[in-house]
C-alpha positions as CSV (number, residue, x, y, z in Angstrom):
1,M,5.9,80.9,99.0
2,E,8.0,77.8,100.1
3,T,12.1,78.4,99.6
4,S,12.2,75.4,97.6
5,S,9.5,77.3,94.9
6,L,11.1,80.4,94.9
7,I,14.2,79.3,93.7
8,D,12.5,77.4,91.0
9,V,10.7,80.6,90.0
10,L,14.6,82.4,90.1
11,R,15.5,79.1,87.7
12,A,12.9,79.7,85.6
13,Q,12.8,83.6,85.1
14,G,16.5,83.6,84.5
15,T,16.3,81.4,81.8
16,L,13.9,83.4,80.2
17,L,15.5,86.7,81.0
18,G,18.7,85.1,79.0
19,D,16.4,83.8,76.2
20,A,14.8,87.5,76.0
21,A,18.5,88.9,75.7
22,A,19.1,85.8,73.0
23,R,16.6,87.4,70.6
24,T,18.0,91.3,70.2
25,E,21.0,93.4,69.8
26,L,23.2,94.1,73.2
27,T,22.8,97.5,72.1
28,T,18.8,97.9,72.1
29,P,17.5,100.3,74.8
30,V,15.5,98.9,77.4
31,P,12.6,101.0,77.2
32,T,11.7,100.2,81.3
33,C,15.0,101.1,82.6
34,P,16.0,104.5,80.5
35,G,19.2,104.9,80.0
36,W,20.2,101.0,79.4
37,A,20.9,98.7,76.9
38,V,20.3,95.1,77.0
39,R,24.2,95.0,77.8
40,D,24.2,97.2,81.0
41,L,21.0,94.8,81.7
42,L,22.8,91.8,81.8
43,L,26.0,93.0,83.6
44,H,23.6,94.3,86.6
45,V,21.5,91.2,86.8
46,G,24.8,89.1,86.4
47,G,26.5,91.0,88.8
48,V,23.9,91.1,91.4
49,H,23.4,86.9,90.9
50,R,27.1,87.1,91.8
51,W,26.7,89.2,94.8
52,A,23.7,87.3,96.6
53,A,25.6,83.7,95.8
54,T,29.1,85.3,97.4
55,V,26.8,86.3,100.3
56,V,25.1,82.7,100.7
57,R,28.0,80.7,100.0
58,E,30.5,82.7,101.8
59,R,28.2,83.2,104.6
60,C,28.9,86.5,104.9
61,A,28.2,88.2,108.1
62,D,28.4,91.9,106.8
63,P,27.1,93.6,103.6
64,I,29.2,93.4,100.2
65,D,28.8,96.9,98.3
66,L,28.0,96.3,95.1
67,A,27.6,99.6,92.6
68,Q,28.6,98.2,90.0
69,P,29.1,94.6,88.3
70,Y,33.0,94.6,88.7
71,D,32.3,95.1,92.5
72,I,32.1,91.1,92.9
73,V,34.3,90.5,89.8
74,D,37.6,91.0,88.9
75,T,37.0,90.9,84.8
76,L,33.8,91.9,83.2
77,P,33.6,90.0,79.7
78,D,33.4,91.4,76.4
79,D,30.4,91.2,74.5
80,D,30.5,88.0,72.8
81,A,30.9,86.1,75.9
82,L,28.3,88.3,78.0
83,L,25.4,86.3,77.2
84,D,27.3,83.0,78.7
85,W,29.0,84.9,81.5
86,F,25.5,86.1,82.6
87,R,23.8,82.6,82.5
88,D,26.9,81.1,84.5
89,G,26.3,83.6,87.5
90,H,22.1,82.8,87.0
91,D,23.2,78.6,87.2
92,G,25.8,79.4,90.1
93,L,23.3,81.4,92.2
94,V,20.4,78.8,91.6
95,R,22.6,75.9,92.7
96,T,24.3,77.9,95.9
97,L,20.8,78.5,97.0
98,A,19.6,74.9,96.3
99,E,22.4,73.4,97.9
100,A,22.5,75.9,100.9
101,P,21.6,74.7,104.4
102,A,17.6,75.9,105.7
103,D,19.8,77.2,108.9
104,L,21.7,79.1,106.8
105,D,23.4,82.4,108.7
106,C,24.5,85.5,106.4
107,W,23.4,88.9,106.4
108,S,20.1,90.0,104.6
109,F,18.2,93.0,104.6
110,L,14.6,92.6,104.4
111,P,12.6,90.4,106.9
112,A,11.9,87.1,106.1
113,P,11.7,83.8,108.3
114,T,15.4,82.7,107.5
115,P,18.4,84.5,105.7
116,L,17.9,81.5,102.9
117,A,14.1,82.5,102.4
118,F,15.0,86.0,101.9
119,W,17.8,85.4,99.4
120,A,15.5,82.8,97.4
121,R,12.7,85.3,97.6
122,R,14.9,88.7,97.0
123,Q,16.3,87.5,93.9
124,A,13.5,85.3,92.4
125,H,11.6,88.5,92.2
126,E,14.7,90.4,91.0
127,T,15.4,88.6,88.3
128,T,11.4,88.6,87.4
129,I,11.1,92.0,87.2
130,H,14.6,92.2,85.1
131,R,13.0,89.5,82.7
132,V,10.2,91.9,81.9
133,D,13.0,94.5,81.3
134,A,14.8,92.1,79.1
135,E,11.2,91.1,77.1
136,A,10.3,94.9,77.0
137,A,13.8,95.6,74.7
138,S,13.2,92.1,72.9
139,G,9.7,91.7,72.3
140,P,6.4,89.9,73.6
141,P,7.2,87.7,76.4
142,E,7.2,83.8,75.9
143,A,5.7,83.4,79.0
144,G,4.1,84.7,81.8
145,L,4.3,84.6,85.9
146,A,2.2,81.7,87.8
147,P,0.1,84.1,90.1
148,E,1.1,82.8,93.5
149,A,4.7,83.9,92.6
150,A,3.5,87.2,91.1
151,A,1.3,88.0,94.4
152,D,4.4,86.5,96.3
153,G,6.4,89.2,94.5
154,I,3.7,91.9,95.2
155,D,4.0,91.5,98.6
156,E,7.6,91.4,99.2
157,L,7.2,94.9,97.2
158,L,4.6,96.0,99.5
159,T,5.3,94.9,103.0
160,C,9.1,95.1,102.7
161,F,10.2,97.9,100.3
162,V,7.3,100.4,101.0
163,S,6.1,99.7,104.6
164,G,8.1,101.9,106.6
165,R,10.7,103.0,103.7
166,S,9.2,105.1,101.1
167,R,10.1,108.6,102.9
168,R,8.4,110.3,100.1
169,L,4.7,108.5,100.5
170,R,3.6,111.0,103.4
171,G,0.8,113.2,103.7
172,K,-1.9,114.8,105.7
173,P,-4.6,114.1,105.8
174,E,-4.2,110.1,105.8
175,R,-5.3,108.7,102.8
176,T,-5.2,104.9,101.9
177,M,-5.0,102.6,98.8
178,L,-5.9,99.2,98.7
179,V,-4.2,96.9,96.2
180,H,-6.4,93.4,95.1
181,A,-4.9,90.7,93.3
182,T,-8.1,89.4,92.3
183,D,-7.1,85.7,90.8
184,V,-5.6,84.6,94.1
185,D,-7.7,86.9,96.0
186,A,-5.1,88.8,98.1
187,R,-5.1,92.3,99.4
188,W,-3.1,95.1,101.2
189,L,-4.0,98.1,102.4
190,L,-2.0,100.8,102.3
191,R,-1.8,104.1,104.5
192,I,-0.6,107.0,104.0
193,G,0.3,109.8,106.6
194,A,2.7,111.9,108.5
195,D,4.4,108.9,109.5
196,L,6.2,106.3,107.5
197,P,3.7,104.5,105.1
198,R,2.4,101.4,106.6
199,V,1.1,98.2,104.6
200,D,-1.4,95.4,105.9
201,R,-2.1,92.5,104.5
202,V,-6.4,92.8,104.5
203,G,-9.7,90.8,104.1
204,A,-12.8,91.1,101.7
205,G,-14.8,94.0,103.1
206,T,-11.7,96.3,103.6
207,T,-12.4,100.1,101.9
208,A,-9.9,102.5,100.9
209,D,-9.7,106.1,99.5
210,A,-8.2,104.5,96.2
211,S,-7.4,101.0,94.8
212,V,-6.0,99.3,92.2
213,A,-7.1,95.6,91.0
214,G,-6.2,92.7,88.8
215,P,-4.4,89.6,88.1
216,A,-1.2,89.3,90.1
217,A,0.9,89.0,87.4
218,T,-0.5,92.1,85.9
219,L,-0.3,94.1,89.4
220,F,3.1,93.3,89.7
221,P,4.8,94.6,87.0
222,A,2.7,97.7,87.0
223,L,3.7,98.0,90.7
224,W,7.4,98.3,89.6
225,N,6.6,101.1,87.4
226,R,7.5,98.6,84.5
227,V,3.9,98.5,82.8
228,P,0.9,100.9,82.4
229,W,-2.1,100.4,84.7
230,D,-4.5,100.4,81.7
231,D,-5.8,97.1,82.2
232,L,-6.1,97.2,85.9
233,D,-9.5,98.6,87.6
234,T,-9.3,101.6,89.5
235,T,-11.0,103.6,92.2
236,G,-10.3,107.2,93.5
237,G,-8.8,108.2,90.0
238,T,-7.9,106.7,86.8
239,P,-5.7,104.1,86.1
240,A,-3.3,106.8,84.3
241,Q,-3.9,109.3,87.1
242,L,-3.1,106.6,89.9
243,A,0.1,105.1,88.1
244,G,1.2,108.8,87.5
245,R,1.0,109.4,91.7
246,W,2.6,106.0,92.3
247,A,5.3,106.1,89.7
248,A,6.1,109.8,91.3
249,D,6.6,108.5,95.1
250,V,7.4,104.9,94.9
251,H,11.2,104.6,94.5
252,V,12.5,101.2,96.0
253,R,15.7,101.8,98.4
254,W,17.1,99.0,100.4
255,S,17.2,101.4,103.3
């Protein structure tokens, strides 16, 4: 996706996240993030947005540690001001990315055409999956995710996070899994063997030992272990079986 389109996704998804948080209490548990309440979710995403905006705005050449939200801000808001604090951070990130030059030079941690493209993509999908979390706590979602944006999120997860990084995904003999976003006709083949996993974008007619298929907006949160796979079509195992294996093996890490 174009960087400008990803910034639009970030803008829309952050607004939806804030709206979902406004519909519930800050103490409400977030079922997709065990141990977290809505308060924790807002603090986390608000901190991440400020962290990303700082890297881009200050043209940071080296990483800034962000173990907790207060690593990037001096004072955290109280509960009455938390939602406004989140929205201010979200607006600031959108504005920072929209105003950044195309030749921005700063630190990034996943493959991308440019650092600006990386930050727009990563923050769009980070915010989207946490919008799913917020809506899991608040009730049914108000809006979905466009197929193209969801497919881009799947591509980032598989080709950047899983491929070459998921050390749990190993085994002998080699096995394969095909992921198919049916509404945009995009396919990815995951190879799991003795070495680190490999993911390739593939075309029609590709076969695999197992497969999972469905609309991109359904696949995206499923592959992020946010929703069951019940509405997806699978081969090589039932949806529950494949979802269980995936959840046990795929744990996203930056490095």
